[in-house]
C-alpha positions in Angstrom: -14.0 18.2 -17.0 -10.2 18.5 -17.2 -9.9 18.3 -13.4 -11.7 15.0 -13.5 -9.4 13.6 -16.2 -6.4 14.6 -14.1 -7.8 12.9 -11.1 -8.6 9.7 -12.9 -5.2 9.8 -14.6 -3.4 10.1 -11.3 -5.4 7.3 -9.6 -4.9 5.0 -12.7 -1.1 5.7 -12.8 -0.8 4.9 -9.0 -2.7 1.6 -9.6 -0.6 0.7 -12.6 2.7 1.6 -10.8 1.7 -0.7 -7.9 0.4 -3.4 -10.1 3.7 -3.6 -12.1 5.8 -3.8 -9.0 4.6 -7.3 -8.1 6.0 -8.8 -11.3 9.0 -6.5 -11.8 10.3 -7.1 -8.3 10.5 -10.8 -9.0 13.1 -10.1 -11.7 15.4 -8.5 -9.1 14.8 -10.7 -6.1 16.5 -12.8 -5.0 19.0 -13.4 -7.9 20.4 -9.9 -8.2 19.5 -8.3 -4.8 17.8 -9.4 -1.6 14.5 -7.8 -0.7 15.8 -5.7 2.2 18.5 -4.2 0.0 15.9 -2.9 -2.4 14.0 -1.4 0.6 17.3 0.4 1.6 17.7 2.0 -1.8 14.0 3.0 -2.0 13.8 4.7 1.4 17.2 6.4 1.2 16.4 7.7 -2.3 12.9 8.9 -1.3 14.1 10.5 2.0 16.8 12.5 0.1 14.3 13.6 -2.6 11.5 14.7 -0.3 14.0 16.4 2.0 15.4 18.5 -0.8 11.9 19.4 -2.2 10.8 20.4 1.3 13.7 22.9 1.6 12.3 24.5 -1.5 8.6 24.5 -0.9 8.2 24.6 2.9 11.6 25.5 4.4 10.4 26.9 7.7 7.5 24.5 8.5 8.0 21.9 11.3 5.7 19.3 12.9 5.1 20.7 16.4 3.5 19.5 19.6 4.0 16.2 21.3 0.8 14.6 19.9 1.7 15.4 16.3 5.3 14.3 16.7 4.3 11.0 18.2 1.8 10.5 15.3 4.5 11.3 12.8 6.9 8.8 14.4 4.2 6.1 14.5 3.4 6.8 10.8 7.1 6.5 9.8 7.5 3.3 11.8 4.3 1.7 10.4 3.9 3.2 7.0 7.5 3.3 5.8 9.8 1.1 8.0 7.6 -1.9 8.8 5.4 -1.5 5.7 8.2 -1.7 3.1 10.3 -4.3 4.9 7.4 -6.7 5.2 6.2 -6.0 1.7 9.4 -6.9 -0.1 10.2 -9.8 2.3 6.7 -11.2 1.6 6.8 -10.7 -2.1 10.2 -12.4 -2.3 8.6 -15.6 -0.9 5.1 -15.7 -2.5 3.6 -15.0 -5.9 2.6 -11.7 -7.5 -1.1 -12.6 -7.6 -1.2 -13.6 -3.9 0.6 -10.4 -3.0 -1.7 -8.1 -5.0 -4.9 -9.7 -3.6 -3.7 -9.5 0.0 -3.0 -5.8 -0.4 -6.7 -5.1 -0.9 -7.6 -5.9 2.7 -6.1 -2.6 3.9 -9.5 -0.9 3.8 -10.8 -3.5 6.2 -7.9 -2.7 8.6 -8.7 1.0 8.2 -12.3 0.3 9.3 -11.2 -1.7 12.4 -8.5 0.8 13.3 -10.9 3.7 12.9 -13.3 2.0 15.2 -10.6 1.6 17.9 -8.6 4.8 17.5 -11.3 7.2 16.2 -14.4 5.6 17.8 -16.1 5.2 14.5 -19.2 3.0 14.6 -19.0 -0.4 12.9 -22.3 -1.3 11.2 -23.6 -4.7 10.5 -22.7 -4.6 6.7 -19.2 -3.6 7.7 -18.9 -6.4 10.2 -20.1 -8.8 7.5 -17.5 -7.3 5.2 -14.7 -7.8 7.7 -15.7 -11.4 8.2 -15.8 -12.2 4.4 -12.5 -10.4 3.8 -10.9 -12.4 6.7 -12.2 -15.7 5.3 -10.9 -14.9 1.8 -7.6 -13.7 3.1 -7.2 -16.8 5.3 -8.0 -19.1 2.4 -5.5 -17.3 0.2 -2.8 -17.4 2.8 -3.2 -21.1 3.4 -3.6 -22.1 -0.3 -1.0 -23.9 -2.3 0.9 -21.4 -4.6 0.0 -21.6 -8.2 3.6 -21.4 -9.4 4.7 -24.6 -7.7 6.7 -22.9 -4.9 7.2 -24.7 -1.6 4.1 -24.2 0.6 6.2 -23.4 3.6 7.9 -20.4 1.9 4.6 -19.2 0.4 2.9 -19.3 3.8 5.6 -17.2 5.3 5.4 -14.8 2.4 1.6 -14.5 2.7 1.9 -13.8 6.4 4.4 -11.1 5.8 2.0 -9.5 3.3 -0.9 -9.8 5.7 1.2 -8.0 8.3 2.1 -5.4 5.6 -1.6 -4.7 4.8 -2.3 -4.4 8.5 0.4 -1.8 9.2 -0.4 0.1 6.1 -4.1 0.3 7.1 -3.0 1.6 10.5 -0.7 4.1 8.8 -3.5 5.5 6.7 -5.5 6.3 9.8 -2.6 7.8 11.7 -1.2 10.0 8.9 -4.5 11.5 7.6 -4.7 14.3 10.3 -1.1 15.2 9.6 -1.7 15.6 5.9 -4.6 17.9 6.6 -2.6 20.1 9.0 0.9 20.3 7.4 2.4 20.6 3.9 2.6 17.1 2.3 6.4 17.4 1.9 6.9 18.2 5.5 5.0 15.1 6.5 6.7 12.9 3.9 10.2 14.1 4.8 9.6 13.3 8.5 8.0 9.9 8.0 10.7 8.7 5.5 13.4 9.8 7.9 11.8 7.9 10.7 11.3 4.9 8.4 14.9 5.1 7.3 16.2 4.9 10.9 14.4 1.6 11.2 14.8 0.0 7.8 18.2 1.2 6.5 20.3 -0.4 9.3 18.4 -3.7 8.7 18.7 -3.7 4.9 22.1 -2.0 4.4 24.1 -5.3 4.6 22.0 -6.7 1.8 22.4 -3.5 -0.2 26.2 -3.6 0.2 26.5 -7.4 -0.6 24.8 -7.0 -4.1 27.2 -7.4 -7.0 26.2 -4.2 -8.9 28.7 -4.8 -11.7 26.8 -7.9 -12.8 23.4 -6.0 -13.1 22.2 -6.0 -16.7 20.6 -2.8 -18.0 17.0 -3.9 -17.5 17.7 -4.7 -13.8 19.1 -1.1 -13.3 15.9 0.2 -15.0 13.7 -1.9 -12.7 15.6 -0.7 -9.6 15.1 2.9 -10.9 11.4 2.1 -11.2 11.3 0.9 -7.6 13.0 4.1 -6.3 11.4 6.8 -8.5 8.0 5.5 -9.7 7.0 3.2 -6.8 8.3 5.3 -4.0 8.4 8.9 -5.1 5.9 9.4 -7.9 3.3 7.0 -6.4 3.4 8.8 -3.0 3.1 12.2 -4.6 0.2 11.2 -6.9 -1.6 9.3 -4.2 -1.4 12.2 -1.7 -2.6 14.7 -4.3 -5.5 12.5 -5.4 -6.7 11.8 -1.9 -7.5 15.5 -1.5 -10.1 15.4 -4.4 -11.3 11.8 -4.8 -14.5 10.5 -3.3 -14.5 7.3 -1.2 -16.5 5.5 -3.9 -13.9 6.5 -6.6 -11.1 5.4 -4.4 -12.9 2.1 -4.0 -13.0 1.5 -7.7 -9.2 1.9 -8.0 -8.7 -0.4 -5.0 -10.2 -3.2 -7.1 -8.4 -2.1 -10.3 -4.9 -2.6 -8.8 -5.1 -6.4 -8.3 -6.8 -6.8 -11.7 -3.9 -5.0 -13.4 -1.4 -7.0 -11.3 -3.0 -10.3 -12.4 -2.9 -9.3 -16.1 0.7 -8.2 -15.9 1.8 -11.3 -13.9 0.0 -13.7 -16.3 1.2 -11.8 -19.4 4.9 -11.9 -18.2 4.7 -15.5 -17.1 5.4 -14.7 -13.5 2.2 -16.4 -12.1 -1.0 -18.2 -13.1 -4.6 -17.2 -12.2 -6.5 -20.3 -11.0 -10.1 -21.0 -10.0 -9.1 -21.1 -6.4 -7.7 -17.6 -6.7 -10.9 -16.4 -8.3 -13.2 -17.4 -5.4 -10.7 -16.2 -2.8 -10.5 -12.8 -4.6 -14.3 -12.6 -4.8 -14.6 -13.0 -1.0 -12.0 -10.3 -0.4 -13.5 -8.0 -3.0 -17.0 -8.3 -1.6 -15.7 -7.8 2.0 -13.8 -4.7 0.9 -16.9 -3.4 -0.9 -19.1 -3.9 2.2 -16.7 -2.1 4.5 -16.1 0.7 2.0 -19.9 1.5 1.6 -21.1 4.7 3.1 -24.5 4.5 4.9 -27.3 6.4 3.1 -28.2 9.6 4.9 -31.4 9.4 6.8 -34.4 11.0 5.0 -35.4 14.3 6.5 -38.7 14.2 8.4 -41.7 15.6 6.6 -42.8 19.0 7.9 -46.5 19.0 9.0 -48.8 20.8 6.6 -49.7 24.3 7.6 -53.3 24.5 9.0 
C-alpha cells in the first residue's frame, strides 16, 4: 500500500511541476530573461548536479559500444538540446494552455516512432487515435490565441511546441533501452552533457545579457524552480516512477498535467479557457487515449474434453 502511495505521489508531483511551469515561465520571459537564457541555466545546472551524483553512485560505469553511444548522443540532442530549446522558445510566444495541450501529443509520436524504429504494429484504433490527435493539434495550432496575442507569434510558438512534443516522443523511444541497461545517473549525465554542447552555446548570449541585479526575489525563486524542480527533481521522479507504473496509470497522469496547467493558468490570470480550447482538447485527449490503449490478450483456446 505504501509503495502505491509513493508511486502516485511521484507521478502527481511530476505533473504538478510541469503544470506550474507554463504559467511561472511567463513571469520570467521575456521581461527579465529571454527563453534560451533560461535553457542555458537549466541544462548547465542539471549537468553539474547529475555529474556530481554519478561520481558518488556509479563512478566506474560508462556507456559502451558504438550503438549505445550513438543512442545516447541522439537522446541528448533530441531529449535535452532540441527539446528544451524548442519548449521555451514556443512557450515565450504562445499561451500556457496551448502549450500544455500540445505537450500531450507525445504518446502519439511515441507510437509512430515505435512503429518505424522498433517495428511495432499500428492497430486500427491507434491509427484512428493518431488521426484525431493530429486534427485536434492542427486546430489548436491554427486557432486564435485566447489572450489576444498576435496570431503570427502564437502560430510560431505553437509550431515550436509541436516540434518539441515530436522530439520528446522520439527521445522516449530512444532512451528507454539505455535506462534499462545502465544506471539512471550514468545516462542522465551523458545526455545532459550532449544537450549542453548544443544548447549552451546558443543560449549563453541571452544568459549573459540578462540584468540579474534587477531581478526581484520572486523571479529568483522561479528561476530556481526551473533549474531544480523542473529539470532535476522532475527527471529523477519521472525515471523512478517509469520503473513501476503501468501504461494505464501513466495515461491518467498524461491527462492530469494539462488539467492542472489550465487551472493554474486561469487562477493566476495568465490565460483563459475557451469553448474552442475545450473541443480541441477533447480531440487530442481521445486520440491519446486510443493510441495508449493496450489490446486485450486473445482468449486461450478451449481444450477438448477428455473422451
